[in-house]
Short mmCIF file of the C-alpha atoms (twelve columns), coordinates in Angstrom:
data_MODEL
# 
_entry.id   MODEL 
# 
loop_
_atom_site.group_PDB 
_atom_site.id 
_atom_site.type_symbol 
_atom_site.label_atom_id 
_atom_site.label_alt_id 
_atom_site.label_comp_id 
_atom_site.label_asym_id 
_atom_site.label_seq_id 
_atom_site.Cartn_x 
_atom_site.Cartn_y 
_atom_site.Cartn_z 
_atom_site.pdbx_PDB_model_num 
ATOM 1   C CA . MET A 1   -6.403  109.378 -60.833 1 
ATOM 2   C CA . ASN A 2   -3.993  106.988 -62.202 1 
ATOM 3   C CA . ALA A 3   -4.669  104.152 -64.429 1 
ATOM 4   C CA . GLY A 4   -4.223  101.592 -61.529 1 
ATOM 5   C CA . GLU A 5   -6.918  103.353 -59.426 1 
ATOM 6   C CA . TRP A 6   -9.266  103.331 -62.522 1 
ATOM 7   C CA . GLN A 7   -8.796  99.670  -62.877 1 
ATOM 8   C CA . ALA A 8   -9.478  98.933  -59.410 1 
ATOM 9   C CA . ILE A 9   -12.774 101.048 -59.708 1 
ATOM 10  C CA . GLU A 10  -13.825 99.007  -62.718 1 
ATOM 11  C CA . ARG A 11  -13.229 95.756  -60.917 1 
ATOM 12  C CA . ALA A 12  -15.288 96.945  -58.161 1 
ATOM 13  C CA . ARG A 13  -18.044 98.025  -60.359 1 
ATOM 14  C CA . GLU A 14  -17.813 94.494  -61.955 1 
ATOM 15  C CA . VAL A 15  -18.000 92.844  -58.475 1 
ATOM 16  C CA . LEU A 16  -21.045 94.868  -57.508 1 
ATOM 17  C CA . ARG A 17  -22.701 94.137  -60.855 1 
ATOM 18  C CA . LEU A 18  -23.165 97.890  -61.589 1 
ATOM 19  C CA . PRO A 19  -23.591 99.634  -64.920 1 
ATOM 20  C CA . GLU A 20  -21.019 102.141 -66.215 1 
ATOM 21  C CA . ARG A 21  -22.820 105.006 -64.312 1 
ATOM 22  C CA . ALA A 22  -24.218 104.429 -60.958 1 
ATOM 23  C CA . SER A 23  -25.692 106.553 -58.142 1 
ATOM 24  C CA . VAL A 24  -24.568 105.944 -54.444 1 
ATOM 25  C CA . THR A 25  -28.052 104.586 -53.853 1 
ATOM 26  C CA . GLU A 26  -27.661 102.010 -56.621 1 
ATOM 27  C CA . ILE A 27  -24.271 101.079 -55.354 1 
ATOM 28  C CA . LYS A 28  -25.744 100.567 -51.695 1 
ATOM 29  C CA . ARG A 29  -28.676 98.762  -53.269 1 
ATOM 30  C CA . ASN A 30  -26.456 96.270  -55.132 1 
ATOM 31  C CA . TYR A 31  -24.102 95.946  -52.119 1 
ATOM 32  C CA . ARG A 32  -26.986 94.840  -49.749 1 
ATOM 33  C CA . ARG A 33  -28.478 92.549  -52.294 1 
ATOM 34  C CA . LEU A 34  -25.247 90.745  -52.801 1 
ATOM 35  C CA . CYS A 35  -24.680 90.648  -49.168 1 
ATOM 36  C CA . LYS A 36  -27.828 88.760  -48.556 1 
ATOM 37  C CA . GLN A 37  -27.028 86.380  -51.417 1 
ATOM 38  C CA . HIS A 38  -23.259 85.690  -50.132 1 
ATOM 39  C CA . HIS A 39  -23.122 86.271  -46.417 1 
ATOM 40  C CA . PRO A 40  -21.749 83.044  -44.705 1 
ATOM 41  C CA . ASP A 41  -24.596 82.816  -42.268 1 
ATOM 42  C CA . THR A 42  -27.217 82.924  -45.120 1 
ATOM 43  C CA . ALA A 43  -25.580 81.535  -48.249 1 
ATOM 44  C CA . ALA A 44  -27.026 78.395  -49.605 1 
ATOM 45  C CA . THR A 45  -23.584 77.057  -50.897 1 
ATOM 46  C CA . SER A 46  -21.672 74.648  -48.925 1 
ATOM 47  C CA . GLY A 47  -18.197 75.954  -49.455 1 
ATOM 48  C CA . GLN A 48  -17.737 78.288  -46.443 1 
ATOM 49  C CA . GLU A 49  -14.230 79.366  -47.334 1 
ATOM 50  C CA . ALA A 50  -15.573 80.395  -51.025 1 
ATOM 51  C CA . VAL A 51  -18.473 82.339  -49.561 1 
ATOM 52  C CA . SER A 52  -16.162 84.318  -47.146 1 
ATOM 53  C CA . GLU A 53  -13.887 85.144  -49.890 1 
ATOM 54  C CA . GLN A 54  -16.811 86.373  -52.100 1 
ATOM 55  C CA . MET A 55  -18.111 88.335  -49.253 1 
ATOM 56  C CA . TYR A 56  -14.631 89.847  -48.682 1 
ATOM 57  C CA . ARG A 57  -14.416 90.994  -52.373 1 
ATOM 58  C CA . ILE A 58  -17.964 92.476  -52.199 1 
ATOM 59  C CA . THR A 59  -17.152 94.457  -49.090 1 
ATOM 60  C CA . ALA A 60  -13.762 95.674  -50.360 1 
ATOM 61  C CA . ALA A 61  -15.492 96.645  -53.762 1 
ATOM 62  C CA . TYR A 62  -18.273 98.594  -51.970 1 
ATOM 63  C CA . GLU A 63  -15.652 100.504 -49.608 1 
ATOM 64  C CA . LEU A 64  -13.602 101.391 -52.618 1 
ATOM 65  C CA . LEU A 65  -16.470 102.767 -54.455 1 
ATOM 66  C CA . MET A 66  -17.952 104.745 -51.418 1 
ATOM 67  C CA . ARG A 67  -14.482 106.180 -50.609 1 
ATOM 68  C CA . HIS A 68  -14.244 107.289 -54.287 1 
ATOM 69  C CA . CYS A 69  -17.789 108.846 -54.201 1 
ATOM 70  C CA . ASN A 70  -17.113 110.561 -50.810 1 
ATOM 71  C CA . GLU A 71  -13.848 112.098 -52.144 1 
ATOM 72  C CA . TYR A 72  -15.500 113.239 -55.482 1 
ATOM 73  C CA . ARG A 73  -15.922 117.221 -55.672 1 
ATOM 74  C CA . PHE A 74  -19.233 118.186 -57.289 1 
ATOM 75  C CA . PRO A 75  -19.407 121.525 -59.128 1 
ATOM 76  C CA . LEU A 76  -21.625 123.894 -57.191 1 
ATOM 77  C CA . THR A 77  -21.785 126.657 -59.622 1 
ATOM 78  C CA . ARG A 78  -23.229 126.956 -63.208 1 
ATOM 79  C CA . GLU A 79  -19.940 127.759 -64.768 1 
ATOM 80  C CA . GLU A 80  -18.175 124.722 -63.221 1 
ATOM 81  C CA . ALA A 81  -21.060 122.527 -64.275 1 
ATOM 82  C CA . GLY A 82  -20.749 123.630 -67.858 1 
ATOM 83  C CA . GLU A 83  -24.021 125.573 -67.797 1 
ATOM 84  C CA . ALA A 84  -22.708 128.903 -68.718 1 
ATOM 85  C CA . GLY A 85  -24.252 130.626 -71.515 1 
ATOM 86  C CA . PRO A 86  -26.807 133.671 -72.091 1 
ATOM 87  C CA . ASP A 87  -29.692 131.258 -72.840 1 
ATOM 88  C CA . ILE A 88  -29.544 129.296 -69.406 1 
ATOM 89  C CA . TYR A 89  -32.557 130.327 -67.228 1 
ATOM 90  C CA . ASP A 90  -34.026 129.546 -64.195 1 
ATOM 91  C CA . PRO A 91  -37.302 127.389 -64.832 1 
ATOM 92  C CA . GLU A 92  -39.505 130.183 -64.065 1 
ATOM 93  C CA . ASP A 93  -37.359 132.759 -66.228 1 
ATOM 94  C CA . TRP A 94  -37.555 130.069 -69.059 1 
ATOM 95  C CA . TRP A 95  -41.296 129.865 -68.698 1 
ATOM 96  C CA . GLN A 96  -41.833 133.606 -68.657 1 
ATOM 97  C CA . VAL A 97  -39.435 134.322 -71.708 1 
ATOM 98  C CA . ARG A 98  -41.340 131.686 -73.929 1 
ATOM 99  C CA . PHE A 99  -44.991 132.094 -72.682 1 
ATOM 100 C CA . GLY A 100 -45.211 135.250 -70.585 1 
ATOM 101 C CA . GLN A 101 -46.964 137.428 -73.244 1 
ATOM 102 C CA . ASP A 102 -49.473 134.780 -73.973 1 
ATOM 103 C CA . PRO A 103 -52.728 135.727 -72.285 1 
ATOM 104 C CA . LEU A 104 -53.472 131.931 -71.853 1 
ATOM 105 C CA . TRP A 105 -50.324 131.232 -69.688 1 
ATOM 106 C CA . SER A 106 -49.555 134.728 -68.414 1 
ATOM 107 C CA . GLY A 107 -52.227 134.852 -65.707 1 
ATOM 108 C CA . ARG A 108 -54.152 137.704 -67.252 1 
ATOM 109 C CA . LYS A 109 -57.708 137.018 -68.119 1 
ATOM 110 C CA . THR A 110 -59.058 138.714 -71.234 1 
ATOM 111 C CA . ARG A 111 -62.633 138.304 -72.532 1 
ATOM 112 C CA . ARG A 112 -63.938 138.675 -75.984 1 
ATOM 113 C CA . ARG A 113 -67.225 140.517 -76.199 1 
# 
């Protein structure tokens, strides 16, 4: 992405009042909340033209961010996600390596006589 596209995304983020990192769910939630506030049929303000302009900005920002999210390619392997290395375990493997020999956690029952 070039600098102009990033600036457009930054402006869209500000219009939708989003933090620097946002999930798709947060984007949709803020969009819906702002639509309820600024929709021409429900807005409490008297300036119909100003309300329509604000609603246009909100919708354009939402569409831009959703397009960006839909085109983003998520890493689907550990190597791409930056999780490569010998000490990365599946959660069950991690637990087994650390506590597998402990009689309390291993599932083996031992009694003292």
